[in-house]
C-alpha positions in Angstrom: 8.7 -7.3 -13.2 6.3 -7.2 -9.9 4.1 -4.7 -9.5 3.5 -4.3 -5.4 0.7 -2.2 -3.7 0.8 -0.9 0.4 -2.7 -1.4 1.3 -2.7 1.3 3.8 -3.2 4.6 1.9 -3.3 3.6 -1.5 -5.9 1.3 -1.8 -7.8 1.3 1.7 -8.3 4.2 3.1 -6.3 4.4 6.2 -5.4 7.7 7.3 -9.0 10.1 6.8 -10.5 6.3 9.0 -8.3 7.2 11.5 -8.7 10.6 11.5 -12.0 10.4 11.9 -11.7 8.4 15.6 -9.6 11.0 16.9 -10.9 13.5 15.5 -7.9 15.6 14.8 -5.5 15.5 11.6 -1.9 14.4 11.3 0.4 15.0 7.9 1.3 12.2 6.1 4.5 11.3 7.4 4.1 12.2 11.0 3.9 10.2 13.2 0.5 9.4 15.3 0.7 10.4 18.7 0.8 7.2 21.1 -2.4 8.8 22.8 -4.6 8.9 18.9 -2.4 5.3 17.8 -4.1 3.8 20.9 -7.7 5.7 20.0 -7.1 4.0 16.6 -5.4 0.7 18.2 -8.6 0.2 20.2 -11.3 -0.5 17.6 -9.6 -4.2 17.3 -11.6 -4.4 13.7 -10.1 -1.0 11.9 -8.3 -2.8 9.1 -11.3 -4.6 8.4 -13.5 -1.6 8.0 -11.4 0.5 6.1 -12.9 2.1 3.0 -11.6 1.9 -0.3 -9.0 5.0 -0.7 -10.4 6.9 -3.9 -8.8 5.8 -7.4 -7.9 2.4 -6.1 -9.9 0.3 -8.1 -9.0 2.6 -11.0 -5.1 1.4 -9.5 -5.9 -1.7 -10.1 -7.7 -2.4 -12.4 -4.9 -0.5 -14.8 -2.3 -2.7 -13.0 -4.2 -5.5 -14.1 -4.1 -4.7 -17.0 -0.6 -4.2 -17.5 -0.6 -8.1 -17.0 -3.5 -8.6 -19.9 -0.9 -6.5 -22.0 2.6 -8.2 -20.7 4.0 -5.6 -19.2 4.3 -6.6 -16.0 4.2 -10.1 -14.8 3.3 -10.6 -11.5 0.6 -7.7 -8.9 0.4 -7.8 -5.9 -0.6 -6.5 -2.4 2.5 -5.5 -0.5 1.5 -4.7 3.4 2.9 -4.4 7.3 1.8 -4.9 10.0 1.6 -2.6 13.6 4.7 -1.6 14.7 3.3 -2.6 18.5 1.9 -6.2 17.8 -1.1 -3.9 19.1 -4.3 -5.1 16.2 -4.0 -8.5 16.8 -6.6 -9.1 13.8 -4.7 -6.9 11.7 -3.4 -9.8 9.5 -7.2 -11.6 9.2 -8.2 -8.5 8.6 -5.8 -7.2 5.8 -6.2 -10.1 4.4 -9.7 -9.9 4.6 -10.0 -6.9 3.3 -7.5 -7.6 -0.1 -9.9 -10.2 -0.9 -13.5 -8.6 -0.2 -12.5 -5.5 -2.7 -9.6 -7.6 -4.8 -10.0 -11.2 -5.0 -7.2 -13.0 -6.5 -4.4 -10.7 -6.1 -1.8 -12.3 -3.5 -0.6 -10.0 -0.7 2.2 -10.1 1.3 3.2 -8.9 4.3 6.7 -6.6 5.1 6.3 -8.4 7.6 6.8 -3.9 9.6 7.4 -1.5 7.2 11.0 -1.1 7.1 10.8 -4.3 5.6 9.2 -3.9 2.5 12.6 -3.8 0.5 13.3 -7.5 1.2 10.7 -8.6 -1.8 12.0 -6.0 -4.1 14.3 -7.9 -7.2 15.4 -5.2 -9.4 13.1 -3.6 -11.3 10.1 -4.1 -9.3 7.6 -1.3 -9.4 5.9 -0.7 -6.2 4.2 2.1 -5.1 3.6 3.2 -1.2 2.5 5.9 0.6 5.7 6.1 2.9 8.9 7.9 1.4 11.1 5.9 3.7 9.6 2.7 1.9 10.5 3.8 -1.5 13.8 5.0 -0.8 14.8 1.3 0.4 13.4 0.6 -2.7 15.0 2.7 -4.9 18.2 1.7 -3.5 17.7 -2.3 -3.9 17.2 -1.6 -7.5 13.4 -1.3 -8.0 11.3 1.5 -8.8 9.3 3.1 -6.5 6.4 6.1 -6.3 5.7 8.2 -3.2 1.6 7.4 -3.2 -0.5 10.5 -3.2 -3.6 10.0 -5.5 -4.3 8.2 -8.4 -4.0 11.3 -10.8 -0.6 11.9 -10.0 0.5 7.6 -9.9 -0.8 7.2 -12.6 1.4 9.2 -15.1 4.2 8.3 -13.6 3.4 4.8 -13.6 2.2 5.0 -17.9 6.5 6.1 -17.9 7.8 3.4 -16.2 6.2 0.7 -17.5 6.8 1.7 -21.1 10.5 2.5 -19.6 10.8 -1.2 -19.0 9.0 -2.8 -22.0 11.0 -0.5 -24.7 
């Protein structure tokens, strides 16, 4: 079984960085108004410069420890590209970001958010901030968690890994 971690708003603190650019808030799951998205994507190296999300190191270390204990077979990042092809450095900068903060963890690209389910083999785990990604993953026979904080995710992940290995 493979553990897949989304990047934006799971390990990379996307939402606060984007909110700072436009100086306003959105809710998780809310579609970002086009005028705001235009301001975010104008910062062409946005993905390269994202800070770590609080709890990211703990989440990744927990998953790496699960590999060492034989509770999972592999750990990968599974991210997506902006839906409108509007950030030309997104791929390069996401790969750069992942290797800088978490060297050695492979990164796959959806290519878009609505394609993530295509990577699922029944029993695989996805931790993602998007409800639709998690629902699609579960329909393919995987296990998914809608991520907000490491504190909320940890008991769920412990429970799933215990279930899958008992």
